[in-house]
C-alpha positions in Angstrom: -65.8 -135.1 -38.8 -63.0 -132.7 -38.0 -60.1 -132.4 -40.5 -56.6 -132.9 -39.2 -54.5 -129.8 -38.7 -52.4 -129.5 -41.9 -51.3 -126.5 -43.9 -54.3 -127.0 -46.2 -56.9 -126.8 -43.4 -55.1 -124.3 -41.3 -57.1 -122.1 -43.6 -59.6 -122.3 -40.7 -57.2 -120.5 -38.4 -56.2 -118.0 -41.0 -59.8 -117.3 -41.9 -60.7 -116.8 -38.3 -57.7 -114.5 -37.8 -58.6 -112.5 -40.9 -62.2 -112.1 -39.9 -61.6 -111.3 -36.2 -58.4 -109.2 -36.2 -58.3 -107.6 -39.6 -62.0 -107.0 -40.2 -63.3 -107.2 -36.6 -66.4 -108.9 -37.8 -68.5 -111.6 -36.2 -69.2 -114.8 -38.2 -72.7 -113.4 -39.0 -71.3 -110.1 -40.2 -68.6 -111.8 -42.3 -71.2 -114.1 -43.9 -73.3 -111.0 -44.8 -70.3 -109.2 -46.2 -69.2 -112.1 -48.4 -72.6 -113.6 -49.3 -71.3 -117.0 -48.0 -73.8 -118.8 -45.8 -73.2 -118.5 -42.1 -73.3 -122.2 -41.7 -70.5 -122.5 -44.3 -68.4 -119.9 -42.5 -68.8 -121.9 -39.3 -67.8 -125.2 -41.0 -64.7 -123.6 -42.5 -63.6 -122.1 -39.2 -64.3 -125.4 -37.3 -62.3 -127.4 -39.8 -65.4 -129.4 -40.9 -64.9 -128.4 -44.5 -62.7 -126.2 -46.7 -64.0 -123.3 -48.8 -65.1 -123.9 -52.4 -63.6 -121.8 -55.2 -66.8 -119.7 -55.1 -66.5 -119.1 -51.4 -62.8 -118.2 -51.8 -63.6 -115.6 -54.4 -66.3 -114.1 -52.1 -63.9 -114.1 -49.2 -61.2 -112.5 -51.3 -63.6 -109.6 -51.9 -62.9 -108.6 -48.2 -59.3 -107.8 -49.1 -57.6 -110.9 -47.9 -54.6 -112.2 -49.9 -55.7 -115.6 -51.1 -52.2 -116.9 -51.3 -51.8 -116.1 -47.6 -55.2 -117.6 -46.7 -54.4 -120.8 -48.5 -50.7 -121.2 -47.6 -49.9 -118.9 -44.7 -47.2 -117.3 -46.8 -46.8 -113.6 -47.4 -49.0 -110.7 -46.2 -52.6 -111.3 -45.2 -53.8 -108.1 -47.0 -54.1 -108.1 -50.8 -53.6 -104.4 -50.9 -50.1 -104.7 -49.4 -49.2 -107.1 -52.1 -50.5 -104.8 -54.9 -48.6 -101.9 -53.3 -45.4 -103.8 -53.5 -45.9 -104.6 -57.2 -47.1 -101.1 -58.0 -44.5 -99.2 -56.1 -43.0 -98.0 -59.4 -46.2 -95.9 -59.9 -46.4 -93.2 -57.3 -50.1 -92.5 -58.1 -51.1 -96.1 -57.4 -49.0 -96.2 -54.2 -50.7 -93.0 -53.0 -54.1 -94.4 -53.8 -53.4 -97.6 -51.9 -52.0 -95.7 -48.9 -55.1 -93.5 -48.9 -57.5 -96.4 -49.0 -55.6 -98.1 -46.2 -55.8 -94.8 -44.2 -59.6 -94.7 -44.8 -59.9 -98.3 -43.7 -58.1 -97.5 -40.4 -60.2 -94.5 -39.8 -63.4 -96.4 -40.3 -62.6 -99.0 -37.6 -64.5 -98.3 -34.4 -67.2 -96.2 -36.0 -70.7 -97.6 -35.4 -72.0 -99.6 -38.4 -74.7 -97.1 -39.4 -72.3 -94.2 -39.4 -69.6 -96.2 -41.2 -72.2 -97.1 -43.9 -73.1 -93.4 -44.3 -69.5 -92.3 -44.6 -68.8 -95.0 -47.2 -71.9 -94.0 -49.2 -70.7 -90.4 -49.2 -67.2 -91.4 -50.3 -68.7 -93.6 -53.2 -71.0 -90.8 -54.2 -68.3 -88.2 -54.4 -66.0 -90.5 -56.3 -68.8 -91.2 -58.8 -69.4 -87.5 -59.2 -65.7 -86.8 -59.8 -65.5 -89.6 -62.3 -68.5 -88.3 -64.2 -67.0 -84.8 -64.3 -63.7 -86.2 -65.6 -65.5 -88.3 -68.3 -67.5 -85.2 -69.4 -64.2 -83.1 -69.5 -62.6 -85.8 -71.7 -65.7 -85.9 -74.0 -65.7 -82.1 -74.3 -62.0 -82.0 -75.1 -62.5 -84.7 -77.7 -65.5 -82.8 -79.3 -63.5 -79.6 -79.3 -60.6 -81.3 -81.1 -62.9 -82.9 -83.6 -64.5 -79.6 -84.4 -61.2 -77.9 -84.7 -61.5 -75.7 -81.6 -58.3 -77.1 -80.1 -55.2 -78.3 -81.8 -53.7 -81.7 -80.7 
């Protein structure tokens, strides 16, 4: 049974718009990316059912703004919303802009190459994070042992 077209179930149109235009994914790829069963994705987009809270959380992991998905109000991208609320912090704004630039660059790259690039980015970020944590630990130990003054 198809649901009538109301703001609540226009979620179907917004979900399809998000998947196809923002993510450029097939229903199968979207199901794999979210962990939501393909049959459920089809039901949501065909207005046969509405997403459960668990499905909404999984769908949100793709970067969609849930308020937009549910109501049609605001920006479709969650990052844009965070950028607006974090604009007072230049570092956060730069980070969001950088991530959005990376997202744009990755569009159109074949899946296997995109995956390799993402793996490399994650690897480098983890390495930098480990080095930063070690530097913090060394500085703390040096302060504790009296090598550096606070």
